[in-house]
TORMIDREN-37182 format. One record per residue: residue number from 1; residue in three letters; x, y, z of N, C-alpha, C in turn. Coordinates in nm, 4 decimals. Layout:
<nodes>
   vovo   vexkol       n.xx       n.yy       n.zz      ca.xx      ca.yy      ca.zz       c.xx       c.yy       c.zz
    NUM      ALA          X          Y          Z          X          Y          Z          X          Y          Z
...
</nodes>
This chain:
<nodes>
   vovo   vexkol       n.xx       n.yy       n.zz      ca.xx      ca.yy      ca.zz       c.xx       c.yy       c.zz
      1      MET     0.9608     0.3945     1.4420     0.9480     0.3254     1.3152     1.0383     0.3935     1.2143
      2      VAL     1.1124     0.3172     1.1378     1.2030     0.3680     1.0360     1.1243     0.3922     0.9086
      3      THR     1.1479     0.5059     0.8453     1.0853     0.5349     0.7177     1.1734     0.4798     0.6074
      4      ALA     1.1139     0.4230     0.5060     1.1906     0.3666     0.3952     1.2792     0.4741     0.3348
      5      SER     1.4033     0.4396     0.3080     1.4990     0.5365     0.2546     1.5773     0.4743     0.1408
      6      ALA     1.7077     0.4951     0.1411     1.7913     0.4460     0.0318     1.7885     0.2946     0.0210
      7      ALA     1.7581     0.2248     0.1293     1.7540     0.0790     0.1262     1.6313     0.0283     0.0539
      8      VAL     1.5399     0.1156     0.0230     1.4131     0.0752    -0.0365     1.4067     0.1238    -0.1801
      9      THR     1.3647     0.0367    -0.2683     1.3330     0.0798    -0.4024     1.1967     0.1447    -0.3943
     10      ALA     1.1892     0.2713    -0.4232     1.0627     0.3441    -0.4091     0.9545     0.2778    -0.4929
     11      LEU     0.8338     0.2796    -0.4390     0.7225     0.2248    -0.5153     0.7114     0.3035    -0.6449
     12      GLY     0.7209     0.2348    -0.7556     0.7133     0.2985    -0.8856     0.6424     0.2073    -0.9825
     13      LEU     0.6376     0.2472    -1.1049     0.5689     0.1666    -1.2054     0.6676     0.0695    -1.2674
     14      MET     0.6647    -0.0535    -1.2180     0.7531    -0.1581    -1.2687     0.6747    -0.2884    -1.2729
     15      PRO     0.6850    -0.3644    -1.3800     0.6143    -0.4919    -1.3841     0.6764    -0.5928    -1.2892
     16      GLY     0.5919    -0.6786    -1.2338     0.6408    -0.7844    -1.1450     0.6212    -0.9196    -1.2097
     17      ALA     0.6978    -1.0149    -1.1677     0.6864    -1.1506    -1.2211     0.5744    -1.2244    -1.1485
     18      ALA     0.5065    -1.3115    -1.2179     0.3982    -1.3893    -1.1573     0.4549    -1.5107    -1.0852
     19      HIS     0.4018    -1.5380    -0.9675     0.4435    -1.6518    -0.8871     0.3208    -1.7130    -0.8210
     20      ALA     0.3416    -1.8256    -0.7567     0.2315    -1.8935    -0.6887     0.1755    -1.8106    -0.5741
     21      ALA     0.2499    -1.7121    -0.5260     0.2071    -1.6309    -0.4129     0.1293    -1.5073    -0.4561
     22      ASP     0.0784    -1.5083    -0.5780     0.0055    -1.3933    -0.6305    -0.1375    -1.3881    -0.5784
     23      ASN    -0.1973    -1.2742    -0.6010    -0.3414    -1.2556    -0.5853    -0.3915    -1.2519    -0.4420
     24      ASP    -0.3137    -1.1954    -0.3505    -0.3632    -1.1747    -0.2148    -0.4251    -1.0358    -0.2101
     25      ARG    -0.5576    -1.0291    -0.2100    -0.6309    -0.9027    -0.2163    -0.6425    -0.8414    -0.0770
     26      LEU    -0.5987    -0.7155    -0.0636    -0.6130    -0.6407     0.0605    -0.7019    -0.5204     0.0351
     27      THR    -0.7960    -0.4971     0.1244    -0.8807    -0.3790     0.1190    -0.9000    -0.3277     0.2605
     28      THR    -0.9210    -0.1981     0.2712    -0.9588    -0.1378     0.3987    -1.0203    -0.0020     0.3707
     29      SER    -1.0964     0.0467     0.4660    -1.1580     0.1783     0.4506    -1.1756     0.2428     0.5872
     30      THR    -1.1852     0.3734     0.5840    -1.2126     0.4532     0.7024    -1.3092     0.5622     0.6598
     31      ALA    -1.3592     0.6399     0.7537    -1.4505     0.7483     0.7184    -1.3811     0.8418     0.6199
     32      GLY    -1.4251     0.8408     0.4951    -1.3718     0.9307     0.3939    -1.2731     0.8720     0.2957
     33      ALA    -1.2304     0.7458     0.3144    -1.1285     0.6905     0.2247    -1.1403     0.5391     0.2147
     34      ALA    -1.1074     0.4854     0.0962    -1.1051     0.3400     0.0755    -0.9909     0.3057    -0.0183
     35      VAL    -0.9273     0.1900     0.0071    -0.8178     0.1439    -0.0773    -0.8339    -0.0057    -0.1014
     36      GLY    -0.7902    -0.0507    -0.2173    -0.7866    -0.1928    -0.2497    -0.6685    -0.2196    -0.3402
     37      LEU    -0.6066    -0.3358    -0.3229    -0.4918    -0.3731    -0.4049    -0.4696    -0.5229    -0.3955
     38      THR    -0.3947    -0.5753    -0.4899    -0.3552    -0.7156    -0.4890    -0.2050    -0.7242    -0.4691
     39      VAL    -0.1622    -0.8025    -0.3693    -0.0197    -0.8209    -0.3412     0.0296    -0.9445    -0.4147
     40      ASP     0.1340    -0.9277    -0.4925     0.2057    -1.0389    -0.5543     0.3450    -1.0413    -0.4922
     41      TRP     0.3754    -1.1460    -0.4187     0.5079    -1.1610    -0.3594     0.6027    -1.2108    -0.4670
     42      THR     0.7143    -1.1414    -0.4863     0.8095    -1.1783    -0.5911     0.9408    -1.2326    -0.5346
     43      GLY     0.9522    -1.2390    -0.4019     1.0708    -1.2933    -0.3366     1.0688    -1.2578    -0.1893
     44      PRO     1.1706    -1.2961    -0.1150     1.1730    -1.2697     0.0286     1.1806    -1.1210     0.0638
     45      SER     1.2290    -1.0390    -0.0298     1.2449    -0.8966    -0.0001     1.1744    -0.8061    -0.1009
     46      SER     1.0812    -0.8625    -0.1810     1.0186    -0.7801    -0.2854     0.8739    -0.8215    -0.3103
     47      PHE     0.7988    -0.7251    -0.3642     0.6575    -0.7457    -0.3933     0.6158    -0.6524    -0.5060
     48      THR     0.5038    -0.6853    -0.5672     0.4380    -0.5972    -0.6629     0.2933    -0.5832    -0.6192
     49      LEU     0.2440    -0.4598    -0.6212     0.1030    -0.4331    -0.5952     0.0359    -0.4135    -0.7298
     50      ARG    -0.0764    -0.4827    -0.7495    -0.1486    -0.4717    -0.8767    -0.2881    -0.4174    -0.8532
     51      ASN    -0.3430    -0.3578    -0.9577    -0.4819    -0.3112    -0.9580    -0.5142    -0.2336    -0.8307
     52      VAL    -0.4359    -0.1304    -0.8079    -0.4485    -0.0488    -0.6880    -0.5491     0.0632    -0.7134
     53      TYR    -0.6375     0.0855    -0.6173    -0.7261     0.2024    -0.6256    -0.7305     0.2714    -0.4903
     54      LEU    -0.7491     0.4029    -0.4950    -0.7639     0.4858    -0.3761    -0.8804     0.5797    -0.4016
     55      LYS    -0.9868     0.5637    -0.3236    -1.1091     0.6415    -0.3453    -1.1330     0.7376    -0.2298
     56      ASP    -1.1671     0.8613    -0.2660    -1.2079     0.9618    -0.1687    -1.3590     0.9506    -0.1530
     57      THR    -1.4035     0.9069    -0.0366    -1.5468     0.8849    -0.0130    -1.6070     0.9885     0.0815
     58      GLY    -1.5278     1.0852     0.1240    -1.5767     1.1854     0.2187    -1.6006     1.3190     0.1510
     59      ASN    -1.7194     1.3710     0.1655    -1.7532     1.5018     0.1096    -1.7118     1.6079     0.2114
     60      ASP    -1.5783     1.6185     0.2318    -1.5280     1.6990     0.3421    -1.4110     1.7904     0.3042
     61      GLY    -1.3699     1.7908     0.1779    -1.2601     1.8757     0.1346    -1.1222     1.8267     0.1749
     62      GLU    -1.1127     1.7065     0.2321    -0.9846     1.6515     0.2752    -0.9302     1.5545     0.1702
     63      SER    -0.7983     1.5550     0.1494    -0.7335     1.4576     0.0609    -0.7208     1.3247     0.1336
     64      VAL    -0.6971     1.2185     0.0576    -0.6785     1.0855     0.1158    -0.5482     1.0263     0.0635
     65      TYR    -0.4912     0.9324     0.1395    -0.3679     0.8681     0.0977    -0.3612     0.7272     0.1541
     66      PHE    -0.2684     0.6481     0.0961    -0.2427     0.5143     0.1487    -0.0938     0.4872     0.1396
     67      TYR    -0.0514     0.3875     0.2146     0.0830     0.3334     0.2005     0.0817     0.1901     0.2493
     68      VAL     0.1783     0.1123     0.2017     0.1950    -0.0230     0.2536     0.3044    -0.0192     0.3579
     69      SER     0.2904    -0.1087     0.4545     0.3783    -0.1086     0.5691     0.4213    -0.2501     0.6017
     70      TYR     0.5475    -0.2649     0.6359     0.5962    -0.3864     0.7002     0.5937    -0.3495     0.8478
     71      PRO     0.4856    -0.3834     0.9184     0.4604    -0.3310     1.0522     0.5799    -0.3456     1.1462
     72      GLY     0.6156    -0.2328     1.2084     0.7270    -0.2297     1.3017     0.8626    -0.2068     1.2379
     73      TRP     0.8689    -0.2085     1.1032     0.9973    -0.1975     1.0346     1.0013    -0.0866     0.9310
     74      TRP     0.9145    -0.0922     0.8303     0.9200     0.0012     0.7174     0.7813     0.0529     0.6837
     75      ASP     0.7762     0.1800     0.6449     0.6592     0.2367     0.5791     0.7056     0.2796     0.4403
     76      PHE     0.6390     0.2295     0.3388     0.6760     0.2638     0.2018     0.6092     0.3947     0.1606
     77      LYS     0.6432     0.4456     0.0471     0.5988     0.5759    -0.0024     0.4467     0.5928     0.0000
     78      GLN     0.4017     0.7091     0.0457     0.2588     0.7417     0.0441     0.2143     0.7725    -0.0983
     79      ARG     0.0928     0.7301    -0.1295     0.0280     0.7613    -0.2575    -0.0997     0.8381    -0.2266
     80      TRP    -0.1241     0.9453    -0.3002    -0.2309     1.0401    -0.2674    -0.3403     1.0467    -0.3728
     81      ASN    -0.4606     1.0810    -0.3275    -0.5716     1.1242    -0.4115    -0.6105     1.2614    -0.3590
     82      LYS    -0.5789     1.3649    -0.4373    -0.6099     1.5037    -0.4007    -0.7164     1.5611    -0.4930
     83      ASN    -0.7897     1.4705    -0.5613    -0.8862     1.5137    -0.6624    -1.0252     1.5431    -0.6080
     84      GLY    -1.0497     1.5153    -0.4806    -1.1777     1.5523    -0.4210    -1.2759     1.4376    -0.4091
     85      TYR    -1.3876     1.4717    -0.3518    -1.4944     1.3776    -0.3188    -1.5390     1.2936    -0.4390
     86      ASN    -1.5572     1.1668    -0.4122    -1.6102     1.0700    -0.5080    -1.5195     1.0496    -0.6292
     87      THR    -1.3884     1.0682    -0.6103    -1.2928     1.0410    -0.7176    -1.2051     0.9225    -0.6779
     88      THR    -1.1531     0.8546    -0.7792    -1.0666     0.7395    -0.7578    -0.9391     0.7576    -0.8383
     89      VAL    -0.8259     0.7317    -0.7750    -0.6965     0.7296    -0.8419    -0.6522     0.5841    -0.8469
     90      SER    -0.5976     0.5411    -0.9612    -0.5588     0.4011    -0.9802    -0.4142     0.3902    -1.0265
     91      TRP    -0.3537     0.2786    -0.9919    -0.2198     0.2415    -1.0386    -0.2276     0.0973    -1.0862
     92      VAL    -0.1642     0.0662    -1.1979    -0.1656    -0.0695    -1.2517    -0.0692    -0.1579    -1.1742
     93      ARG     0.0545    -0.1122    -1.1564     0.1568    -0.1886    -1.0836     0.2463    -0.0925    -1.0064
     94      LEU     0.2725    -0.1285    -0.8807     0.3675    -0.0574    -0.7966     0.4595    -0.1623    -0.7363
     95      HIS     0.5897    -0.1392    -0.7460     0.6874    -0.2378    -0.6986     0.7599    -0.1829    -0.5764
     96      GLY     0.7889    -0.2705    -0.4816     0.8663    -0.2306    -0.3646     0.9610    -0.3402    -0.3205
     97      SER     1.0713    -0.2993    -0.2602     1.1666    -0.3962    -0.2068     1.2516    -0.3288    -0.1003
     98      ILE     1.3154    -0.4103    -0.0173     1.4096    -0.3603     0.0826     1.5310    -0.4521     0.0823
     99      ARG     1.6361    -0.4103     0.1505     1.7497    -0.4989     0.1755     1.7128    -0.5779     0.2997
    100      GLY     1.6906    -0.7038     0.2840     1.6456    -0.7871     0.3954     1.5104    -0.8462     0.3615
    101      GLU     1.4549    -0.9186     0.4533     1.3283    -0.9881     0.4283     1.2079    -0.9063     0.4739
    102      ILE     1.0983    -0.9242     0.4020     0.9696    -0.8654     0.4391     0.8787    -0.9818     0.4750
    103      ALA     0.8474    -0.9992     0.5998     0.7651    -1.1126     0.6432     0.6177    -1.0929     0.6087
    104      ARG     0.5713    -0.9670     0.6122     0.4299    -0.9404     0.5855     0.4129    -0.7939     0.5489
    105      LEU     0.3024    -0.7656     0.4827     0.2647    -0.6284     0.4494     0.1217    -0.6037     0.4939
    106      LYS     0.0942    -0.4807     0.5296    -0.0413    -0.4326     0.5514    -0.0552    -0.3048     0.4719
    107      VAL    -0.1795    -0.2677     0.4390    -0.2040    -0.1400     0.3729    -0.2801    -0.0513     0.4706
    108      LYS    -0.2396     0.0749     0.4755    -0.3052     0.1723     0.5629    -0.3626     0.2830     0.4764
    109      VAL    -0.4897     0.3155     0.4985    -0.5549     0.4244     0.4264    -0.5910     0.5322     0.5274
    110      CYS    -0.5773     0.6593     0.4845    -0.5987     0.7716     0.5761    -0.6687     0.8875     0.5060
    111      ARG    -0.7451     0.9617     0.5837    -0.7985     1.0913     0.5409    -0.7080     1.1958     0.6025
    112      ASP    -0.6577     1.2881     0.5203    -0.5600     1.3875     0.5628    -0.6279     1.4990     0.6420
    113      LYS    -0.5961     1.5039     0.7695    -0.6476     1.6078     0.8575    -0.5369     1.6463     0.9532
    114      ILE    -0.5644     1.7405     1.0407    -0.4659     1.7744     1.1440    -0.4327     1.6479     1.2219
    115      ARG    -0.5351     1.5719     1.2533    -0.5160     1.4413     1.3161    -0.5740     1.3378     1.2199
    116      ASP    -0.4866     1.2713     1.1439    -0.5304     1.1802     1.0383    -0.6216     1.0707     1.0922
    117      ASN    -0.7214     1.0375     1.0124    -0.8142     0.9291     1.0419    -0.7705     0.8111     0.9546
    118      CYS    -0.7143     0.7057     1.0139    -0.6532     0.5972     0.9377    -0.7095     0.4618     0.9789
    119      LYS    -0.6946     0.3652     0.8876    -0.7338     0.2274     0.9163    -0.6353     0.1341     0.8471
    120      LEU    -0.5940     0.0302     0.9189    -0.4966    -0.0672     0.8713    -0.5682    -0.1955     0.8291
    121      SER    -0.5221    -0.2566     0.7220    -0.5808    -0.3824     0.6724    -0.5254    -0.5020     0.7490
    122      ARG    -0.5769    -0.6171     0.7174    -0.5171    -0.7427     0.7636    -0.3813    -0.7572     0.6954
    123      ALA    -0.3017    -0.8515     0.7398    -0.1677    -0.8726     0.6836    -0.1710    -0.9704     0.5666
    124      SER    -0.0817    -0.9476     0.4718    -0.0505    -1.0441     0.3669     0.0855    -1.1019     0.4020
    125      ASP     0.0914    -1.2307     0.4297     0.2167    -1.2957     0.4699     0.2973    -1.3395     0.3480
    126      ASN     0.4265    -1.3163     0.3546     0.5174    -1.3489     0.2452     0.5534    -1.4986     0.2518
    127      PRO     0.5122    -1.5758     0.1507     0.5415    -1.7190     0.1531     0.6896    -1.7522     0.1289
    128      TYR     0.7679    -1.6530     0.0846     0.9107    -1.6763     0.0620     0.9926    -1.6635     0.1903
    129      VAL     0.9302    -1.6148     0.2985     0.9992    -1.5965     0.4271     0.9471    -1.7001     0.5249
    130      HIS     1.0374    -1.7733     0.5873     0.9965    -1.8806     0.6801     1.0249    -1.8434     0.8225
</nodes>
């Protein structure tokens, strides 16, 4: 799997435009971690994530993280919650894009261990890609 690099606009705080493909809510959780976000597709190669949260639900001293993935192609930047048990880190908007089309995204949440405990969400399909 290729890691997102120079071809990818790193997930950062950038507003996205509203389109008919907005409001696809993705959530997933694993032992010790939960994530939720709304995917707004802004074109064939771009998206905005809104109302993102990452919660540490494990009283185990381990940090948690998430990232969005175009399965089999790209993994976008990891976002972390290192604040400890029963804390939530939030982002209002995170934007991502690549050179080329993104057919679908999934979100993966993990508890940071020697062997990470992770769970992948269902896919959000990009309506701009046929």
